[in-house]
N, C-alpha and C positions, 0 to 999 in steps of 0.2 A: 503495497499502500505505499503512495506517496505520498508524503506530510509535507511536503516542499510551504506551499503557501502558509500554512500552518507555524510550522519550523520558523522561517521569514521573523513572521508579526511580534511570535512568542519572542524570540530571540528582542526582536528591535525593543520590545516591550520591557525584555528585564535590563537591556544595555542602562536607558533609560534609567528604568529603575534607579542601575547603580551608580548613574551619573547624578542622582538624586533631586533627577526631573518631576518623578512623581511615582507612585506607588501600585505597582504593577500585583495583581489577585489573579491567578488563572481562573475563579472558582467568580468571578467580579463579583464581590460584595466585597467595599469598601464603608467606611464609619465615617465619613464625610467632612473628616478634616485634614486630610491630604487630597495632592490633583491625583483621580484616578487616572489609570492608563489602559484601555479599554481597546477590546479589536473589534472591529464590524463599527457600526452606528454607540452616539455619545446615549452615556443612562441618563435616566434622569436628576438623579445624584450622585455622587457630590456637584456639584457646581463650578469647580473649579476639577475640567477631563479633560484629557487629551486621546481621541479617537482612533488608532492603524486602519490602516486599509488598502487595498493593494485594489489599484482603479485602472492598468492600464500595462504597454509594453513599454518600454524607453525610445530613445532615437536608437540604437543601437541596435533593437529585437534581438533574439534569439538566433544562435547560430545553430545552423543547424546539421554541422557535421560536430564541431565542440561545446563543449558543458557551459560555457561563456551566456549569460542572458544579461534582457537590462527589463529589469520594470520599476513602474510608477507605487511610487507608497504614499496617500495621504498620510497628515496628520493635523486632523481637526480638530483646533485649540477651545476651550470655551471658558471663562471665565465669569466675575460675577459681574456686577451695576460700572466698572472700574476698565474701561477698555484699555487700561497700562499693563492690564497685571495679564490679559491673553498675549498683549505682546511680549510681556517680560519670562513667559512659558514658553511660546516661541521662537525666540531668543537662544533658552535654555536647550532647546530641541535641536535649534540649529550648532552650538555649540558641541554638542555630546554628536551630531552627524555629518554637518558638513565637514566636505576632505576625508573620512574615515576611510583608510586602506587598507587592504590584508587584513581583517580582522576577520576573526572565528566569532560566531554568533555564541553565546552558551546556548544553543541547541545545536550546532555544529555548522551553521549556513555561513559560508565563506565568502564575507562582502569586502569586495574587489574596489571597489572606489564607492562612494555616495555624496550629491551634491544636490543642493535644494536647484529647483526649478523655475515654482512657482509660488508667488506668495501672493494669496487673496484679499482683496479687500473687507478692513473687518464689515460686519452686520451681525444684529441681533437676532436669539430666535423667541419661540412665543412668550417668553418667562422675561424677557430683558434681558437676558445675559447677555452678552460677547461674546462671539466667537468668530474664526477666520480660519483658514485653510492651507495651508504649506505644503508641496508638494515636493518629493525628492524622488530622484532617480538613483539605481540603484545596481549597480553591475555588481556581479553576483554568477560562481558559481555552482551550477545548476546540474544536475546527472539526471540522464533518463538513458531508458534501453537503446535506442538508437542516435545516441552519441556518445563518443567517446572521452573521455576525461583528461 
């Protein structure tokens, strides 16, 4: 069974937790006092949260013969009433990921290079909390049955 997407996103969440960006709990249960790191969408609570999701193939695409792959990952950041909190959290993500190279994530996925590509404008959710989405392109090693590693 292939678990690349799960391993990539979980590994990134663990990396961000190690860097002090937020709290990673694979069960998705958070006490509300720290920034939650989640996979998929943003939870109703806590107010401060960062959701990780794959949203496409990067500029380099996926090599047909080698295990090089390019994947786009969105980090959707949500804060409270002060928009600066969202920018601060996005800056922490940037510091942890932009330029990261030749790093094996705790889940075993090798990130060859990580670069931020998109910073979306701030917006508010239905509860008035500020949000922003930053997108990163990651060059990774992604073995599969028909490609040589």
